[in-house]
C-alpha positions in Angstrom: 0.1 -0.1 0.0 2.8 2.6 0.5 3.9 2.3 -3.1 0.6 3.2 -4.3 0.5 6.2 -2.0 3.8 7.0 -3.2 2.3 6.9 -6.9 -0.7 8.8 -5.7 1.3 11.5 -4.4 3.7 11.8 -6.9 0.9 12.0 -9.5 -1.0 14.3 -7.9 2.1 16.9 -7.5 2.7 16.4 -11.2 -0.9 17.2 -12.0 -1.5 20.3 -9.2 2.1 21.9 -10.6 0.9 21.5 -14.0 -2.5 23.1 -13.3 -0.9 25.9 -11.6 1.9 26.7 -14.0 0.0 26.4 -17.5 -1.7 29.8 -17.3 1.5 31.6 -16.7 2.4 29.8 -20.3 -0.4 31.2 -21.6 0.2 34.8 -20.6 3.0 34.3 -22.8 1.2 33.8 -26.0 0.6 37.7 -26.5 4.5 38.3 -26.0 5.9 35.6 -28.7 8.3 37.4 -31.5 7.4 35.1 -34.4 5.7 31.9 -35.8 8.5 29.6 -34.8 8.4 31.0 -31.2 4.6 30.6 -31.3 5.2 26.9 -32.8 7.9 25.9 -30.0 5.3 27.4 -27.1 2.1 25.7 -28.5 4.3 22.5 -28.6 5.2 22.6 -25.0 1.9 23.9 -23.6 0.2 20.6 -25.5 3.0 18.1 -24.5 2.5 19.7 -21.0 -1.2 19.1 -21.4 -1.2 15.9 -22.8 1.8 13.9 -22.1 2.5 14.8 -18.5 -0.8 16.8 -16.4 -3.6 14.6 -18.2 -2.0 11.0 -17.7 -0.4 12.1 -14.1 -4.9 12.9 -13.3 -5.6 9.7 -14.7 -2.8 7.9 -12.3 -3.9 10.2 -9.4 -7.2 9.3 -9.7 -6.9 5.7 -10.5 -4.4 5.3 -7.4 -6.6 7.6 -5.2 -9.5 5.0 -5.8 -7.3 2.1 -5.3 -6.4 3.5 -1.5 -10.2 4.1 -1.2 -10.8 0.5 -1.4 -7.5 -0.5 0.5 -7.9 2.2 3.1 -11.7 2.0 3.2 -12.0 5.6 4.0 -15.9 6.2 4.3 -16.0 9.5 6.7 -17.6 13.1 5.9 -14.2 14.8 5.4 -13.4 12.3 2.6 -16.2 13.4 1.0 -15.2 17.0 1.1 -12.0 16.1 -0.5 -13.7 14.1 -3.2 -16.3 17.2 -4.1 -12.7 19.4 -3.9 -11.1 16.9 -5.9 -14.4 17.2 -8.5 -13.4 21.0 -8.6 -9.8 20.4 -9.7 -11.0 18.1 -12.7 -13.1 20.8 -13.5 -10.4 23.0 -13.7 -8.7 20.2 -15.6 -11.2 20.2 -18.4 -11.4 24.0 -18.9 -7.5 24.1 -19.0 -7.9 21.7 -22.1 -10.4 23.7 -23.7 -8.0 26.7 -23.4 -5.0 24.8 -24.8 -7.5 23.9 -28.0 -8.3 27.6 -28.7 -5.6 29.6 -27.2 -3.2 29.3 -30.7 -5.7 30.0 -32.9 -5.3 33.3 -34.8 -5.5 36.7 -32.9 -6.2 34.8 -29.3 -4.4 35.8 -26.4 -4.6 34.9 -22.7 -5.5 38.1 -20.8 -3.5 38.8 -17.3 -7.0 38.9 -15.4 -7.6 35.6 -16.0 -4.2 34.3 -15.6 -4.5 35.8 -11.9 -8.3 34.6 -11.4 -7.5 30.9 -12.5 -3.9 30.5 -10.9 -5.8 32.0 -7.5 -8.9 29.5 -7.8 -6.4 26.4 -8.4 -3.7 27.4 -6.0 -7.0 27.9 -3.8 -8.0 24.1 -4.6 -5.2 22.4 -3.9 -4.1 24.0 -1.2 -8.0 23.1 0.4 -7.4 19.5 -0.7 -4.4 19.4 1.0 -5.9 21.1 4.0 -8.8 18.7 4.5 -6.5 15.5 3.8 -3.7 16.6 6.4 -6.1 17.9 9.0 -9.0 15.5 8.5 -11.7 17.8 10.0 -15.1 17.0 11.5 -17.4 17.8 9.3 -20.9 17.3 9.6 -23.1 15.0 7.2 -24.9 17.4 5.0 -26.4 14.7 3.1 -29.5 12.8 3.9 -29.9 9.9 6.2 -30.8 7.5 4.0 -27.6 8.4 1.3 -25.3 7.1 4.2 -27.0 3.4 3.8 -26.6 0.7 1.5 -29.3 0.5 -0.9 -30.4 3.8 -0.3 -30.2 5.1 -4.1 -32.9 2.4 -4.9 -34.9 3.1 -2.5 -35.0 7.0 -3.3 -35.5 6.1 -7.1 -38.1 3.6 -6.6 -40.9 5.5 -7.6 -39.1 6.8 -11.0 -38.5 3.1 -12.2 -40.4 2.2 -14.4 -40.3 -1.7 -14.4 -41.3 -1.9 -10.5 -43.5 -4.7 -9.5 
């Protein structure tokens, strides 16, 4: 299990670091002097996103899922962590959309967006680390039935067209 944790932490570090540094590369798009430099910047950004960050995200989520089953972590702080990881996944997807469109002719990445995205990403990554390290006593905000095995079937039973 220790090696799975090492893999998980390394993948998270690569994924988080990439999400934090990519907006800085986007801003450089406006200051590229020639077509060759633009192509080099585009290749670097795509390599970082496609070859490093996306596989790291996949490994982080896969190894984290494995750790869930090995450690059997079913506490409220862990649900909060998973929600924050979901936000991190959304940032990753939006980052990919920027990578696709940024290098079209005439596109630039405004400095205000760089600051906003970097601040939000650092805040999300910091919140995940804080929750994981502190393991705070978070109240259960879900209905009681959502914490019971088979509850989803009971909740959705009235909507089931094949019920008896």
